[in-house]
C-alpha positions as CSV (number, residue, x, y, z in Angstrom):
1,M,17.5,159.8,0.0
2,G,14.0,158.2,-0.1
3,C,11.7,157.5,-2.7
4,G,9.0,159.9,-3.0
5,P,5.3,159.0,-3.7
6,S,5.9,159.7,-7.5
7,D,8.8,157.4,-7.7
8,R,6.8,154.6,-6.0
9,T,3.7,155.1,-8.2
10,Q,5.9,155.1,-11.3
11,R,7.5,151.6,-10.3
12,L,4.0,150.3,-9.5
13,E,2.9,151.5,-13.0
14,D,5.8,149.9,-14.8
15,R,5.2,146.6,-13.0
16,A,1.4,146.8,-13.9
17,A,2.3,147.5,-17.4
18,E,4.8,144.6,-17.5
19,K,2.4,142.2,-16.1
20,A,-0.4,143.4,-18.5
21,Q,2.0,142.9,-21.5
22,Q,2.9,139.3,-20.3
23,L,-0.9,138.5,-19.9
24,G,-1.7,140.0,-23.4
25,A,1.1,137.8,-25.0
26,R,-0.2,134.6,-23.2
27,L,-3.8,135.5,-24.2
28,S,-2.8,136.1,-27.8
29,E,-1.0,132.7,-28.0
30,G,-4.1,131.0,-26.5
31,V,-6.5,132.6,-28.9
32,D,-4.2,131.4,-31.8
33,K,-4.3,127.8,-30.5
34,A,-8.1,128.1,-30.1
35,L,-8.8,129.3,-33.5
36,A,-6.6,126.6,-35.1
37,R,-8.8,123.8,-36.4
38,D,-7.7,120.2,-35.2
39,T,-9.2,118.4,-38.2
40,Y,-9.3,119.4,-41.9
41,T,-11.2,118.5,-45.0
42,V,-9.2,116.1,-47.2
43,K,-8.9,116.3,-51.0
44,L,-7.1,113.4,-52.7
45,D,-6.1,113.6,-56.3
46,P,-8.1,111.1,-58.4
47,A,-4.8,110.0,-59.9
48,L,-3.6,108.9,-56.3
49,A,-6.8,107.2,-55.6
50,A,-6.6,105.2,-58.9
51,K,-3.1,104.0,-57.5
52,G,-4.8,102.5,-54.5
53,L,-4.4,105.3,-51.8
54,Q,-7.2,106.4,-49.6
55,V,-6.9,109.1,-47.0
56,T,-9.5,109.2,-44.4
57,R,-8.5,111.9,-42.1
58,A,-6.0,115.0,-41.7
59,D,-5.3,116.7,-38.5
60,R,-3.2,119.4,-37.0
61,I,0.0,118.1,-35.4
62,K,-0.1,119.1,-31.8
63,D,2.7,121.2,-30.2
64,G,5.7,119.1,-29.4
65,R,5.2,116.3,-31.8
66,L,7.8,117.8,-34.3
67,K,10.9,119.8,-33.8
68,P,10.4,123.1,-31.7
69,G,9.0,125.8,-34.2
70,I,8.0,123.4,-36.8
71,K,4.3,123.2,-37.8
72,G,2.5,120.4,-39.6
73,V,-0.4,118.2,-40.5
74,T,-0.7,114.5,-40.2
75,F,-2.9,112.2,-42.2
76,Y,-4.1,108.6,-42.1
77,V,-3.4,106.8,-45.4
78,I,-4.8,103.4,-46.4
79,F,-2.7,101.4,-49.1
80,N,-5.4,99.4,-51.0
81,E,-2.6,98.8,-53.4
82,R,1.2,98.7,-53.0
83,F,2.5,102.3,-53.5
84,A,5.8,104.0,-53.5
85,G,6.1,107.5,-54.8
86,N,6.2,111.3,-54.2
87,L,3.4,113.4,-52.8
88,E,2.8,117.1,-52.7
89,L,0.7,118.2,-49.7
90,R,-1.0,121.6,-50.0
91,V,-3.0,123.3,-47.3
92,L,-5.8,125.7,-48.3
93,D,-7.8,128.4,-46.6
94,R,-11.5,128.8,-46.8
95,E,-11.2,130.9,-50.0
96,N,-9.3,127.8,-51.5
97,R,-6.0,129.8,-51.5
98,E,-2.8,127.8,-50.8
99,V,-1.2,128.9,-47.4
100,G,1.4,126.1,-47.2
101,R,3.1,123.1,-48.9
102,S,5.1,120.1,-48.1
103,Y,6.8,117.3,-50.3
104,L,6.9,113.8,-49.1
105,R,8.1,110.3,-50.1
106,L,5.5,107.7,-49.4
107,Q,5.5,104.1,-49.6
108,G,3.4,101.1,-48.2
109,P,2.6,97.4,-48.9
110,K,-1.0,96.6,-50.1
111,G,-3.4,96.2,-47.2
112,S,-1.3,98.5,-44.8
113,A,-2.1,101.8,-43.2
114,K,-0.4,104.5,-41.2
115,W,-0.4,108.0,-39.9
116,V,2.0,110.3,-42.0
117,N,3.4,113.6,-40.7
118,A,4.0,116.5,-43.2
119,P,6.1,119.4,-41.7
120,L,5.1,122.8,-42.9
121,D,6.9,126.1,-43.0
122,P,6.9,127.9,-39.4
123,H,5.1,130.9,-41.0
124,T,2.2,128.7,-42.1
125,P,-1.1,130.4,-40.6
126,M,-2.4,127.1,-39.0
127,E,-5.6,129.0,-37.9
128,A,-6.5,129.6,-41.6
129,I,-6.2,126.0,-42.9
130,E,-9.5,124.4,-43.9
131,V,-8.4,121.8,-46.5
132,V,-5.5,119.3,-47.0
133,E,-5.0,118.6,-50.8
134,L,-2.7,115.6,-51.7
135,R,-1.4,115.4,-55.2
C-alpha cells in the first residue's frame, strides 16, 4: 500500500511544525541572552566601604564559567585595608525589587584586588537585573 497525497502532506506538515518549534526555542534562548545586561550598577554598603572595600564593577558571568545550570555575577573588589568577612550580595531589578541573593566569604590583604564570582539560583531572571548590592 502506498502513501496517498494526504499522508505525504501530513508528514511534511509535521516536519515543518517540528522545525518551527526548534527554531522558536532557539530564538527564545537568543532573545533571553540578548536582553540580559552584561554590566550592572554597583551599590556598596557604607559599612563595607569604611572597612576598606571598594567595588568598581559587576558583570554577568557568561555561560560556561560556572557549573551547568548555575547563573551568577562577578565583581571586582579592591582591598584598601585587610579584610576578612562575610558578604551578602543582592541583585535588584529596575524597580529596586530583589530578584536574587548570594552569600560569600571574602578575604584579602591590604593593597590587593580580585574578581569574585557569586553564584545565584538557577531561577534568577538575569535579564531583569539592574543593580548589584553588596552588604
